[in-house]
C-alpha positions as CSV (number, residue, x, y, z in Angstrom):
1,X,105.0,-36.5,-55.1
2,X,104.3,-33.3,-53.1
3,X,106.9,-32.0,-50.7
4,X,106.0,-32.2,-47.0
5,X,106.3,-28.4,-46.6
6,X,103.9,-28.0,-49.6
7,X,101.3,-30.1,-47.8
8,X,101.6,-28.1,-44.6
9,X,101.5,-24.7,-46.4
10,X,98.6,-25.6,-48.8
11,X,95.7,-23.2,-48.3
12,X,93.3,-26.0,-47.5
13,X,95.6,-27.4,-44.8
14,X,96.1,-23.9,-43.2
15,X,92.3,-23.4,-43.2
16,X,91.5,-26.9,-41.9
17,X,94.1,-26.8,-39.1
18,X,92.8,-23.4,-38.0
19,X,89.3,-24.7,-38.0
20,X,90.2,-27.8,-35.9
21,X,92.2,-25.7,-33.4
22,X,89.2,-23.3,-33.1
23,X,86.8,-26.3,-32.5
24,X,89.1,-27.6,-29.8
25,X,89.4,-24.2,-28.1
26,X,85.6,-24.0,-27.9
27,X,85.7,-27.0,-25.6
28,X,85.6,-26.4,-21.9
29,X,88.9,-28.3,-21.3
30,X,90.9,-26.0,-23.6
31,X,91.4,-22.3,-23.6
32,X,92.1,-19.8,-26.4
33,X,95.7,-19.5,-25.2
34,X,96.1,-23.1,-26.6
35,X,95.1,-22.0,-30.1
36,X,98.6,-21.4,-31.6
37,X,100.1,-24.5,-29.8
38,X,97.3,-26.8,-31.2
39,X,97.9,-25.5,-34.7
40,X,101.6,-26.0,-34.4
41,X,101.2,-29.5,-33.0
42,X,98.9,-30.4,-35.9
43,X,101.4,-29.1,-38.4
44,X,104.2,-31.1,-36.8
45,X,102.1,-34.3,-36.9
46,X,101.3,-33.6,-40.6
47,X,105.0,-33.1,-41.4
48,X,105.7,-36.4,-39.7
49,X,103.1,-38.2,-41.8
50,X,103.6,-36.3,-45.1
51,X,105.7,-39.1,-46.5
52,X,102.6,-41.3,-46.5
53,X,100.7,-39.0,-48.9
54,X,100.3,-40.7,-52.4
55,X,98.4,-38.4,-54.9
56,X,97.6,-41.5,-57.0
57,X,95.5,-43.0,-54.1
58,X,93.6,-39.8,-53.0
59,X,93.4,-36.1,-52.8
60,X,95.5,-33.9,-50.6
61,X,92.4,-32.7,-48.9
62,X,91.4,-36.2,-47.9
63,X,94.9,-37.0,-46.6
64,X,95.0,-33.8,-44.5
65,X,91.5,-34.4,-43.2
66,X,92.4,-37.9,-42.1
67,X,95.8,-37.1,-40.6
68,X,94.6,-34.0,-38.6
69,X,91.4,-35.8,-37.4
70,X,93.7,-38.7,-36.3
71,X,95.9,-36.3,-34.4
72,X,92.9,-34.7,-32.7
73,X,91.5,-38.1,-31.6
74,X,95.0,-39.2,-30.3
75,X,95.4,-35.9,-28.4
76,X,91.9,-36.0,-26.8
77,X,92.4,-39.7,-25.8
78,X,95.8,-38.9,-24.2
79,X,94.4,-35.8,-22.5
80,X,91.4,-37.7,-21.1
81,X,93.7,-40.5,-19.9
82,X,95.9,-37.9,-18.1
83,X,92.9,-36.2,-16.5
84,X,91.5,-39.5,-15.3
85,X,94.8,-40.6,-13.8
86,X,95.6,-37.4,-12.0
87,X,92.2,-37.0,-10.5
88,X,91.5,-40.6,-9.6
89,X,91.4,-41.0,-5.9
90,X,90.1,-44.3,-4.6
91,X,88.2,-44.2,-1.3
92,X,87.3,-47.5,0.4
93,X,83.8,-47.3,1.8
94,X,84.6,-50.2,4.1
95,X,87.8,-48.8,5.5
96,X,86.6,-45.2,5.9
97,X,85.2,-44.8,9.4
98,X,82.5,-42.4,10.3
99,X,80.4,-41.6,13.4
100,X,76.7,-42.3,13.0
101,X,74.2,-42.3,15.9
102,X,77.0,-42.2,18.4
103,X,78.7,-45.3,17.0
104,X,81.8,-45.6,14.8
105,X,81.0,-47.6,11.6
106,X,82.1,-47.9,8.0
107,X,81.0,-45.4,5.5
108,X,79.6,-48.1,3.3
109,X,77.0,-49.1,5.9
110,X,75.9,-45.5,6.4
111,X,75.5,-44.4,2.7
112,X,72.1,-45.1,1.1
113,X,71.4,-45.7,-2.6
114,X,69.7,-42.3,-2.7
115,X,72.9,-40.7,-1.7
116,X,74.7,-42.0,-4.8
117,X,71.8,-41.0,-7.1
118,X,71.8,-37.5,-5.5
119,X,75.5,-37.1,-5.9
120,X,75.3,-38.2,-9.6
121,X,72.1,-36.2,-10.1
122,X,70.6,-39.5,-11.3
123,X,67.1,-39.6,-9.9
124,X,64.7,-42.4,-10.5
125,X,61.4,-41.2,-11.7
126,X,58.2,-43.2,-12.0
127,X,56.5,-43.2,-15.4
128,X,53.9,-40.7,-14.0
129,X,56.6,-38.4,-12.7
130,X,58.5,-38.6,-16.0
131,X,55.3,-37.8,-17.9
132,X,54.5,-34.8,-15.6
133,X,58.0,-33.5,-15.9
134,X,57.9,-33.7,-19.7
135,X,54.5,-31.9,-19.7
136,X,55.8,-29.2,-17.4
137,X,58.9,-28.7,-19.6
138,X,56.8,-28.6,-22.8
139,X,54.5,-26.0,-21.2
140,X,57.4,-23.9,-20.0
141,X,59.0,-24.0,-23.4
142,X,55.7,-23.0,-25.0
143,X,55.5,-19.9,-22.8
144,X,59.1,-18.8,-23.6
145,X,59.7,-15.9,-26.0
146,X,60.0,-17.6,-29.4
147,X,63.5,-16.1,-30.0
148,X,64.7,-17.3,-26.6
149,X,63.2,-20.7,-27.2
150,X,65.0,-21.0,-30.6
151,X,68.3,-19.9,-28.9
152,X,67.8,-22.3,-26.0
153,X,67.2,-25.2,-28.4
154,X,70.2,-24.3,-30.4
155,X,72.4,-24.0,-27.3
156,X,71.2,-27.4,-25.9
157,X,72.0,-29.1,-29.2
158,X,75.3,-27.3,-30.3
159,X,76.6,-25.1,-27.5
160,X,76.9,-21.3,-26.8
161,X,79.6,-20.6,-29.4
162,X,77.7,-22.2,-32.2
163,X,74.5,-20.3,-31.2
164,X,76.5,-17.1,-31.2
165,X,77.7,-17.7,-34.7
166,X,74.3,-18.9,-36.0
167,X,72.3,-16.0,-34.6
168,X,75.0,-13.4,-35.3
169,X,75.2,-12.1,-31.8
170,X,77.7,-12.1,-29.0
171,X,78.2,-14.9,-26.5
172,X,77.1,-12.5,-23.8
173,X,73.7,-12.1,-25.6
174,X,73.4,-15.9,-25.8
175,X,74.2,-16.2,-22.1
176,X,71.6,-13.5,-21.3
177,X,69.0,-15.4,-23.3
178,X,69.9,-18.7,-21.4
179,X,69.7,-16.8,-18.1
180,X,66.2,-15.5,-19.0
181,X,65.1,-19.0,-19.9
182,X,66.6,-20.4,-16.7
183,X,64.7,-17.8,-14.6
184,X,61.5,-18.7,-16.6
185,X,62.0,-22.4,-15.8
186,X,62.7,-21.8,-12.1
187,X,59.5,-19.6,-11.9
188,X,57.6,-22.5,-13.4
189,X,58.9,-24.8,-10.7
190,X,61.6,-26.5,-12.8
191,X,64.7,-25.3,-11.0
192,X,67.8,-27.4,-10.2
193,X,66.3,-28.8,-6.9
């Protein structure tokens, strides 16, 4: 049976942990200053679970993959739970008093359904409006520079960091292409409003 330090120092493990830490650092809720800490935490978790590795039941690579991915899932779930708990502030619409048309009333009576949709940027579109919007977007995409269109499509699907790697350019160049596309869409009447 492999020693726990052999599992952690195995070249595949080192590469896999580095890759997973890099993936996490590319998320908006992590920073690159977390890179070393994330790797260290993954190594510690792997050391704790190393006694479970049985070479007769599977490869070291499969064990490391499963253990590290489990740590990532646990870490993200814990982190999301903390964020939700810390930022959750309940406001009673009935107890919150506001002035409307010279009278004091509850906020719940003043707010309209459209206010909630506007806040959530969840606008109800009719089938015709949805069709027209789709046509306008297709037309604007068709008029984009082909390279910018390719970059924008990649960024929408996989993010800026992935596009930077895929096209072999800096993030700044990707951001510039996205800014050009945004200006193009705004000029076509497809701004954020």
